[in-house]
Each structure stands twice: as structure tokens, then as C-alpha cells.
N, C-alpha and C positions, 0 to 999 in steps of 0.2 A: 417367636410367634408360631403357634401350631394350630391346626384346624382339621376338620374332616367334613366331607360332603354328606348330606343327608341320604337316607335310603332312597328317597324319591329321586334325588339327583343321580344316584348310582343307577337306578332303573332307567332313567331318561337317557343315559349314555353320555358321551363326551361332546356331542354336537350342541351348540348354543346359538342363539340369535339375540341381538340387541339393536336398539334404534339409535341411529346417529342423530346429531342435532339438525341435520338436513332432512330428517324424516325417512331415511332409507334403512331397511333391515339389513344389517351386516351379519355375516355368518362366520362362526369360529369354532374351534375345537379346544377343549380343555384337556390337557394331558395331566393325569394324576399319578402319584406314586403307587406302586402295588400296595393294595390294602386301603387306599383312599386317604390316608392321613398324610398331611404335608407340614413342613416346618418353615417354608418360605414361599413367596409367590413371585412369578416372573411374567412379563409381557413381551411377546416376540413380534417383530415387524419384518415382513418379507421384502424381497427385492423389487425393483421397479418393473411393473407389468407382470410380475409373477403371481403366485397365489400361495395360500397357506399350505397347500399340499405339495409344494416342491420338495423333493427328497431331502435337501439340506434342512429345510424348516422342520420336517417331521423328525429327522434324526437328532437334530440339536435339542428340540423340545422334549423328545423322549429321553435323551440322556439327562436332561435337567430333572425330569420327573423321576427317573430312577435314583437320582441323588436326593430326593425328598422335596422337590419343588412342585407346586401346582402352577401350570403354565398355560396361558391363553395365547393362541396364535389365531389370527383372523384374516379375512380377505378385506382389503381396503375397498372403498366405494367403487363400484363399476368393475371389479375384478373377481375372478373365481365365482363363488356362489352368492356374493353380496349384491344387493340392488344398487341402482344408480347408473349414471352414464360416465364412463371413464373420461370422456372428452371434457366434461365439466369439472373435473377435479384439478387440484393444484397441490403443490407441496404443503401449503398452509392447510388445505382441507385434509391432507393426510395426518397432519398434527392434530387436527380436531378429532379425526377418527380414533387416533391413539388415546386421546384424552377421554373420549366416550367409552372406549374399551376399558380403560383404567377405572372409570366410574362403575361399569358393570362388575368388574372384579371386586371393587370395594363393597358393592351391595350383595354379592353372591358368594364370594370366597374371602378375600382380604385384599386391600389395596396393594398394587404391585410394588415390590421392594427392589426388583431388578428389571432393567430394560435391556433387551437384546435386539439388535437390528442387523440385517444383512444387506449389503450394497446401499442403495438409496434409503432402505429401511434403517440402516445404521446411522445415516445422516439425520433421519427423522427422529430417532430416539435421542440422539445428542441434542437436537433442537427442542424437543418437548419435555426433557427431563426437568427443566426449571419450573414447569407448570404443574409438576406432580410432587407434592410434599413428601409422599411416602417413599419415593425412590431413594435408595442409598448407593446403588452401583449401576453403571451403564457399560454395555459392551457393544462395540461396532465390529462388524466382520466384513472385510473387503469393501469398506465404505469410502466414498469421496468426502473431502472436507466440506465442499459447498454443493447444494442441490443443482446449481447450474452446470455442474460437470456432466450431468446426464444429457445435456443438449448436444454433446458431441455425437450421440447416437443418431441424431436426426439428419446428419450429413447435409447435402445440398438442399434438403427440404426445409431446413431452418429458415432460410430467407423467404421461402414461399409462405411459411406459417406467419412470419412477421408481416409480410406484405398483404397476403390475402385474408389473414385472420385465423385460418386453420388449414390443415392439410392431413392427409392420411399417410402415416409412416409405417414402415415395416420394422418391427422389433421382435427379435428372437423368432422370426418366421411367421409372425402374426401381425395383421394390420390393426393399427390403432389411430384414431383421429385425435390430433393434438391441436389445441387452440393457443392463440397468442397469450391469453391470460396465464397459461401454464408457464410459458417462457418468462413473462414479465415477473411473475411471482417467484420463480426459481432464482432470479437475479437479485431479489430483495432481501435475502436472509444473511445477516452479518454473523456467520458462524464463528469466526475468530473471537468476537466479543462474547458470544454465548458460551464458548468453551472456556474462556477466561474466568467466567463467573459460574461455571458448572456446579461446583460445590459438592460433587459426588465422586466416588472412586470410579476410575476409568480403566477399561481394558480394551486395547486395540489388537484385533487379530487380522492378519493380512498375509497373503502369499507373495513372495518376492517375484513370482513368475505370472502374476495376475495380468492378463492382457486386456481386460476390460477397464479395470480401475488400477492404475499403476501404484506400486508400493510407496511412491513418494507422497501419495495422498495420506497414507497412514502416518508418515513422518510429520506432515503438516498438522494433522489432528493431534498427534502426541505433543508436538512442540507448543501448540496453542493452549493446551490444557495445563492445569496445575496439578501438583501431587495431591493425593496418591494416584499414580497412573502406572500402567504396566503395558508392555508390548510382547506379543507372542507370535512368532513366525509360523505360518501354515505350510512352510517348506514348498513342496511341488504341487500344491493344490491348485485347481483352476478356479475361476471366479465364482462359479455356481457350486463349488464343492461337490462335484459330480460323483466322486468316489465316496462311498459310504464311510470308509475309514476316516476320511478327512472331516466330515461333518460330525461324526460321533466323537472324534478327538476334540473338536472345537467345543462340543457340548460338555464333555467331561472337564475340560480346562476351565470353562466358564463357571461350572458348578463349584469346583474346588476353590477358585479365586474369589467368587462372590461370598462364599461362606465366611470369609475373614471380615467382611464389612457388615454382616447382618447381626442383629441382636438375637442370639439364640437363647431361649429360656433353658436354664439348667435342669428344669423339671422334665425336659425332653429325654434325658438319659433314662434308660431302663435297666433294671436288674436282670442279670442273666441274658437270655436271648429272647426276643419277641418276634414272632413271624405272623404275618397277616396276608390274606389274599381274597379278592372278590371272586365269587363263583363265575361271573361272566368273563373273567380274564384267563380261564383255563388253568394251567399249572403255574402261571406267573405269581410270584409272591414277594413281598417286601420283608427284609430281615434286618433287625436292629439289635446291636450289642453295645450297650452303653450309649454313646452318641454316634457310633459308627453304623453306617447304612450299607446294605448289600441287596442284591436281587437274586432270586432263585428261579429256575425254570427247568423245562425238559426239552430235549431236542425236537425238531420238527417231525422227525420220523415217528415219534410216538404221540404226536398231537400237541406239542408245545410250540413256543415261539423262538426257542434257542436264544433268549435274551439274558440268560445268566447260567451259572453252573447248576448242575443237578444236585440233589441231596447227597448222593454218593460222592460227587465231586468235592463237596464241602467236607465230607467225612475223610476222604483221601487227603484233602488239603490240611486238615487238622493233624493227621499222622505225619505228613511231610514237614509241616511247620515245626511240630514238636521235635521231630528228629533233628532238623537243622539247628534249632535252638539248643538242644541238649548237647550235640556234638561240638558246637562252637564254644559252649560254656565249659565243657570238659577240656577242650584244647587250651583255652585261656588259663584254666586252673592248673593244668599240668605244664604249661609253658611250651606246648608243642608248636612246631613251625607250620601251622595250618593257615592258609590264606583265605579259603572259603570252602563251604560245604554246599553241595547241590543234592537234592533228593527228588526223585520221580516216583510217583505212586499210581498204580493202576488197580482198579477193583474189578473183580469178576466173581461169578458164582460157579463153583465146580461141584460135580456130583460127589457126595461123601463116599460112595462106594468105590470111587477111583482114587481115594486118598489113603496113602499107606499109614499116616500117623493120625488118622481121625478115630475118635472113639465110637462114633456111630457108623452104620453101614447103609443108611438110606437117607433120602432127602438131599439137600444141597448145602454146601459149605461156602461161606463168604471168604474169599481170599484176597489179600492185599499184596500185590507184588511191588516191593520197594527196592529201588536202585539208588545207592548212595555213592556219590563221587566226592572225594576229598582232594582238594588241591593243596599241595604242600610237600616239602622234602621229608617224608616219613619213611621209616624202614618198614619191613614186612610185619614185624611184631607190633609196631605202633598202629599200623592200619588194621590189623586183625583186632586189636583191642578197641579201636574206635567203632568197628562194626558190632562188637559185643555191647558196647555202651549204647548203641542205637536201639537195641532191644530193651533198654531200661528207661527210655523216654516215657513220661507219664501217660501219654495217649496210647502208646503201644501197650502198656500195662493194662489200661482200661479196656481196650478192645479185646485183649486176650484173657481178661479176667471175668469174674462174675458180675453181671450188670443187672440192675433192677431199675425199671421205669415205672413210676407211679403217675397215674393220670387222674385228674380231677377237673370238674367244670367250674 
């Protein structure tokens, strides 16, 4: 499945609103791939009492968007910028919000194929998946098996809520009023049964040092579900994935894993390389070669977002990759004892007047500084020959030869 947003939607930006079945306006953001074209859709559910703008949510959905997904993340009723009273919500009402968000996606983008949820949001996507026919894959991140696990956060006030009907509790440094209805509803969901009949691919992400939701909850989720199912450890990440590297890693893992279970139209492959970018996104652009997708950008120092390699980085990568491929091929052909080849490439512009072997004496010269390291038991003559072969790699020849670029509309 592939799609694109209209020019009107691009002008409107990423902020959206939709009405829940309870009549509340819920607010969300749509993350789109650079260029606006997407190959799949995903719906993200944030953690208990959090909002869609928590860093983990932003980083994970951005990573998915960079991999070609159109992703909706939104604030549940009574949280963030969504209308409603949090004290009147329950786990069941969260499932309704998710179903309403999926309906908005179906009407404006495409029905969600992937569900991703963090913490209690992970439990929620596991529970709501059976209600959404379009969903083919589900991911939980640091999630408990059952929603009543969150009741541990209420401490001594749990008894007060059950006795008095409601109480104000402090969660993550903020006061929230919780009612008895929430507690009773949280205890009513047979998640083991739901996981047994999930019928979708499952990915469980969890940190073994998570102090909020123990990793044994991930084991219980994994055990209750049927194949296909996968588990990936988030190593030393905390529960909220506070380190950007942890949440970005989670997003990239989800994107790679989910692609296996989605029906991708073969027509999505392009000939050559296709690059697209929205004017409003600055230097950010989407790059596609065949079915492979990349992202290009510029550093923050020159006005970019530093969300991907620069054009010259890609050019340097082409030279480096071609060098490594060529030298390894030569070593195999000659039966040389080479274990691996590493190549570092730096690009810079030098003044032609300062260059001894330049034909011109004015302007600037593009220089690629290439460092080749060959691991293996080679003698000096063999190493020298390998470096000579490096200059014969096709990209090297292209860059040092005559180049013609034809441009057409």
C-alpha cells in the first residue's frame, strides 16, 4: 500500500484533531516520510498519564516515518491537548480512543497496519488489535501484561479510591484524580485470552533494567501469544526511554521488523534513485533506490535538522562502499589472506591554486581523502597492489573522469 497526502494536507501541517465517540476533540500529530509519500501506516499509543509529545513517542514515530510509514500519535482523552476529563477515563475508554483514531486514519490516510504502544499504551494496543481488521503487526514497548499492573503506582491511595470512590494521586510529579471505575475496569480485561487469539505478528521490546514495569511482564506477554512473535532487549534503557538513542533504536527495530509482515506493492520499487522533499521541511528529503529508503539532510549549523547524511556524505559513502567491494572481490579472486577491508572517506574543497597536480589555477577543487585499512597477513608488495586496485573501483573512475549530467522536467 502506498499513498500521499494532498497539497492541502501538507499546507495544514502535521497537527490534526478528530472527535471521539464520547464527543471530545482529540489532538494528534501525523508524522510523514520526507516527501510525503508513505508505504504503510502505523498508530502509536503513549504511556499512562503521558502525552503524545513525550520524547520517546516523538523519536519512535519519527524513526518510523523515516522508514516510509505514515504515523499518527495522539493524546488520549483528558491528557495533553485533548479534551475531556482524565478522571472519567478507563482502560476501556482508551481502547475506544484508539479505535476512533484508527477510523480517522482510514478516512484520511489509510487504516493502520501496525500498532505500537509504550507502557500501558502497549497493553492497550495488544487489547484493541482484535477490533481493527487492518492491523497486521503489533509492538509493545515496556508494557505490562494486564492493565491492573498500573494500580501499583497508586500505593496507599488505592484503598482510599476503592473506599471513597475517588482520590487524587501523584503520578510522575503531577496530580491526577482517579475514580473507582478506573480500578474496576482495569481488573476486568483477560489479556491472556486476548493474546492467545491475537492473530497478528507480535514484537515485544523491553529493558531488563526497567524499574517501573519489570521485564518479567515482557516474558508473560511473549508466553501468552502465539507465533509469529519476537522479543528484542532494550539493554540498559529506562522505562521512559529517556535517552534519545534508545527510543530511536526502538523505532528503527520496529520499522525493520514490521516490514516483513506487510504487503508491499512491488510497484513501489523505483528505477534509479528518486529523491523528494517538502519545502516546509527545510533540507530534509526522502531517498529511494529500488525498494530501499534513506533520508538526507544537512547539519544544524547550516539550517538543517541533522536527521540524515548530507549529499556529500552519500557521495563519500559511494566511494567508500565501492572501494571496499572492489578490494574484497580482488582478494577473493587472487586468494589473498584478507579478512576485512575498512575505508574512511572525507570530502573537502581545496583551493586549486594550492594544488600541485591541478590543471587549473583558480577556483576550488573537490578532494576526497580516502584511508584504506586491510586486515590480513599480506606482505608489502601485496598491500601496495591492493591500494593500486582501490583506484580502479568504478566510482573512483567515475569521480575522476568526465561526467555529464542531463536535466529534464
